C-alpha positions in Angstrom: 44.0 30.1 42.2 44.5 33.5 40.8 46.5 36.2 42.8 45.8 39.9 42.3 48.7 42.4 41.6 48.8 43.3 45.3 49.2 39.6 46.3 45.7 38.8 47.6 44.5 35.3 46.6 41.1 34.6 45.3 38.8 32.8 47.8 36.6 31.1 45.3 36.8 29.7 41.8 33.9 28.8 39.5 33.5 27.4 36.0 30.9 28.7 33.6 29.7 25.6 31.7 27.0 26.1 29.2 25.3 23.0 27.8 25.1 22.6 24.0 27.2 25.7 23.5 30.1 26.3 21.2 31.4 29.1 23.4 34.6 28.8 25.3 34.6 27.7 28.9 35.5 30.4 31.5 37.0 30.4 34.9 35.7 33.0 37.3 37.8 34.0 40.3 36.2 35.8 43.2 38.1 38.2 45.5 37.3 39.6 49.0 36.2 43.2 48.6 37.2 44.0 52.2 40.8 43.4 51.4 40.4 45.6 48.3 39.1 48.5 50.3 42.4 48.9 52.2 44.5 48.1 49.1 46.7 50.8 47.5 45.4 49.8 44.1 41.8 50.5 45.0 40.0 52.1 42.1 42.5 50.6 39.6 41.8 46.9 40.0 38.1 47.3 40.7 35.5 50.1 40.9 35.1 51.8 44.3 31.8 50.9 45.9 31.2 47.6 44.2 30.0 44.6 46.2 32.2 42.0 44.6 35.3 41.7 42.6 35.8 39.0 39.9 38.3 38.1 37.3 37.4 36.0 34.3 39.8 33.8 32.5 38.8 32.3 29.1 39.9 28.8 28.4 40.3 28.4 24.6 38.8 25.4 23.0 41.1 23.3 20.7 39.6 24.8 17.6 40.2 28.3 18.8 43.7 27.5 20.0 44.6 26.0 16.6 43.3 29.2 14.9 45.4 31.4 17.2 48.4 29.3 16.4 47.8 29.6 12.7 47.4 33.4 13.0 50.8 33.6 14.6 52.4 31.6 11.8 54.4 33.0 8.9 52.0 31.5 6.4 49.1 33.6 7.8 51.2 36.8 7.7 52.1 36.2 4.1 48.4 35.6 3.1 47.3 38.7 5.0 49.8 40.8 3.0 48.2 39.6 -0.2 44.6 40.1 1.0 44.2 43.8 0.2 44.8 43.0 -3.5 42.0 40.4 -3.6 39.6 42.7 -1.6 40.4 45.5 -4.0 39.4 43.4 -7.0 36.3 42.1 -5.3 35.3 45.7 -4.5 35.8 46.7 -8.1 33.7 43.8 -9.4 30.9 44.5 -6.9 30.7 48.3 -7.2 31.7 49.1 -10.8 30.5 46.0 -12.7 27.3 45.1 -10.8 28.3 41.9 -9.1 26.6 43.2 -5.9 23.2 41.8 -6.8 22.4 38.6 -8.6 20.4 39.1 -11.8 19.1 35.5 -12.0 18.0 32.7 -9.7 20.1 29.7 -8.7 23.7 28.8 -8.4 24.2 28.3 -12.1 22.9 31.8 -12.9 25.2 33.4 -10.3 28.1 31.4 -11.7 27.4 32.6 -15.2 27.0 36.2 -14.0 30.2 36.2 -12.0 32.2 34.5 -14.9 30.9 37.1 -17.4 31.6 40.0 -15.0 35.2 38.8 -14.5 35.6 38.4 -18.3 34.3 41.9 -18.9 36.6 43.4 -16.2 39.6 41.6 -17.7 38.7 42.7 -21.2 38.4 46.3 -20.1 41.8 46.0 -18.4 43.4 44.6 -21.6 41.8 47.4 -23.7 43.2 50.0 -21.3 46.7 48.5 -21.5 46.6 48.4 -25.4 45.5 52.1 -25.4 48.4 53.0 -23.1 50.9 51.3 -25.4 49.4 52.7 -28.6 49.3 56.3 -27.3 
C-alpha cells in the first residue's frame, strides 16, 4: 500500500488492466478524503473540495524499462552529443537542397534522389573549401 506524506495509508488499491493494449499497467491508490480534510497538507496533496483522492503509479513494461536503462547509459549520452551534427546536416539537405519532397515514385526513385542530393551537397562543400584555399 502507498502512504501519503502525512502518514495516512491508502484504503484501496486497483490495477488498470487494458486488454490488447501496449500501454503500461498502472496501480491506482485511493485515499480517504475525510482524513485529508483535517490534514495540514490540505490543498497541497489534493484539491480542496474534491470527492476522492487518488495516486497513480505506473509500472513500466520490460521494453520501456530497457529503454530507460539505455537512456541512462554512457553510450546514449555519447550518441546524443553527436545528434545535433546529424540533425543539422539533415536540415540542410531538406531545406536548401530540396530533399523535403520526393520528385519520383517508389523507393528506388527516392534512393536516387537522396544519393544525388548528398553528392551535390558534398560537391558544393568541396568547391567552397577550394575557393577558401585559393583566395
